[in-house]
N, C-alpha and C positions, 0 to 999 in steps of 0.2 A: 509470613505464606506469601510463597511465589506469585508474581502476577500472570495473568493468563496472554497470552501473544497468540494472535490466530493469523496466520499468513493465508490469505484466499487464493487458489488456483482453480485452473481451467485449461481446457485445449488451447492448445496457439497461446499459454499467458508468455510474455516475454521473460527471460530467463532470471537477468540481473534485477529484474523488477523485483520478482520474491525472494530471489536468492542474496542480496545483497542486504535488505532489513533482515533476512531469516537469520545470517551469519551475524550481523552486529551484535543483535538480542541474545543469540544462543553464547556466543562469545562473552557477553559480558558474564552472562550465567554461567558458564564457567569457571572464569575469572574470580567470579563470588564465592564459590565452592558449590554450586549450584542452589544457590539465595536467593535469586532476584527474578527470574523469568522460566514458564513453564512456555515452551515454542509450538505450536503443532500446526500442521499445515492440513487446510480444511478445503475439500472439493464438493461439488455437485451431490457424486457419490464417491463409494471409496474404491473404485474402479481406478487401475492405472491411465494416467492420461500421457498425452504427449505437449508441451513444451512446445514454443518457436523453436524452430531448427530440429526439433528429433529426442530433446531431452526427455527421458521417461520419468515420469511423478507419479510417487504413489501417495495417496492423500492420509493423515492419519486417521481423519473424522468427516462425515458428510452433514451437509447442511439438512435440517430436519424441520425444514417449510414453517407451518403455522406450529408445530410442537418443539419449539425453542428449550432444546435441553441444555446446551453448551453456550454460554454469555461469557466473551472473553475483555480483559479489562482492556486489551488496544487487538482494535482490528487493522490489517496492511491487505490492502484492496491495489494490487499491481494491474498493470495494462498488457497493450500488446496487440497485435491482430486480435486475437480469441475476443476482446472485450467486447468488439462488436456485436458476438452473439450473445457474450453471457449479460449483456444488458438486457436480453430479453428474454432472459432465464428465469422465470416468475418466481420458481422456488429459491434461487441464489439471491434474487431482488429485494424476497419479503426477509428473508433471514438476514440481509445485511440491512435493510430496513429497523429489523426487530435490536439488533444488535446494537445499532446507532441509537436507538433511545436510552441503552442503559451503560454503556463500553464508555471508560474515562476518556478515550480516544480514540477517532479513526482515522489512518490516514491514507491517502492514495498515493501512488507513485505513478509517472508518466499517464497512459491513457486509460486508467484506474477510473478517473476522474465520469468517465461513460458511465459506468457501472453507479459509482455516488452519485452523480446525477440523475439515474433512472429510477434510484431510489429515493427521491427528493432530498439529497444532501448539500446541494448546491447552494438550492435557491435562497438567494440573498445575501449570499456569502462570497468574499474573495477567495480566490482559486489560482493556479497552476498548474500547468499542464506539459508535455510535450509540445514545443512547438509546432512542430512538422503538422501536427493534430491539431491545433489550438481553432481556426475557423471553422473546423466541423463540430469539433464539442463546443463552442459559443454559440451556433445555431441551434444546437441541440438542447441549449440551455439558456436560453437568453437571459432570465433572469437573475443570473450568476454573473459577478466581475473579475476576468482574467487579471492576474498578473506577471505576465509572461518576463517582465523584468527581475526577479525573484525566482531561485532555486526550491526555497519552501516559504509558503504562505503558512500560518498559526493562526487560527478563527477559535482558539479556546479546543473545544471538545473533537473540532475539524482541524486535519494538519494535511496539507497536499504539496507535493513537490512535482518539477519539472521531470523531463524525460530521461528514463533510464538508469543512467549511475548518479541521477539526483537523487533517489531512492535511496541511499548510504547517505545521504547529509540530512534529508528527512529524517531517517533512523538515527540519526545520532541525536538531530535536534527532541526528538520523543524521548530516546535516552538519557541527555541531559534532564529535561524537564524531569521525571519519573525517579531516576537512580541521583543526578547531581554531577559535577564536572568531575570530580575525580572518577568517577564511575568509567564515562564517557572517556574520558583522557588516556586512563588506563587502556580501554577498550580499543581507543583511535591506537595508541602505542603499539600494542601485541599486534593490530591488523596492519600498521603501518600504512594508516589512511590520513591522507590531507588531502581536504576539500577542494573541489575542484573551482576554478575561477567561473564567471558569469562572459558567459559571451551571444553578444545579441547581433553579430554584422549580419549574419549567414541565416535565411529561413529556409530551409528545407521543405522538401515536397511531404504531403502527407503518406505516411508508410506505417502506421502504428496503429 
């Protein structure tokens, strides 16, 4: 049976935050003959929304508040400017919180940590996030520990990644956990993807 992968979206979501992991899991599924993953885009509603810089996105499913009828095996929570508002969307946060109790893996990308933190998923955990947003995220969620020296932090059911492009690294990490090195390697070869090196010299201003 194909594992269910949900990619959360919301207005002003960072495009590569969600599109990168979407591509990794969808390509892995395609290369397997559509036997591994069913990748679904989930929004607060089914209405089209605008991602950062204007890309229009149409969700496949909508969060259903207290009456959760769709629980994925993997939930990807992207970030971007829109995460500031999304973390205060009670219905969306309630759905994320419920999914986290039953999903195998929840993965954040970039400032998706704001949403995860609002759902109580950061407390007592190590995590990473976009370096430019790190001070603000740390202030919001002091019970968690930042690891900005790492692009991917894996604490078991919760995986977090650094900013934007680091979501690709995180998706491949999760892919290896779920499907093995061969599948991850074949997918990376097809995508002609090589993980980026970690750089810590420059501290950008908070923009996401």
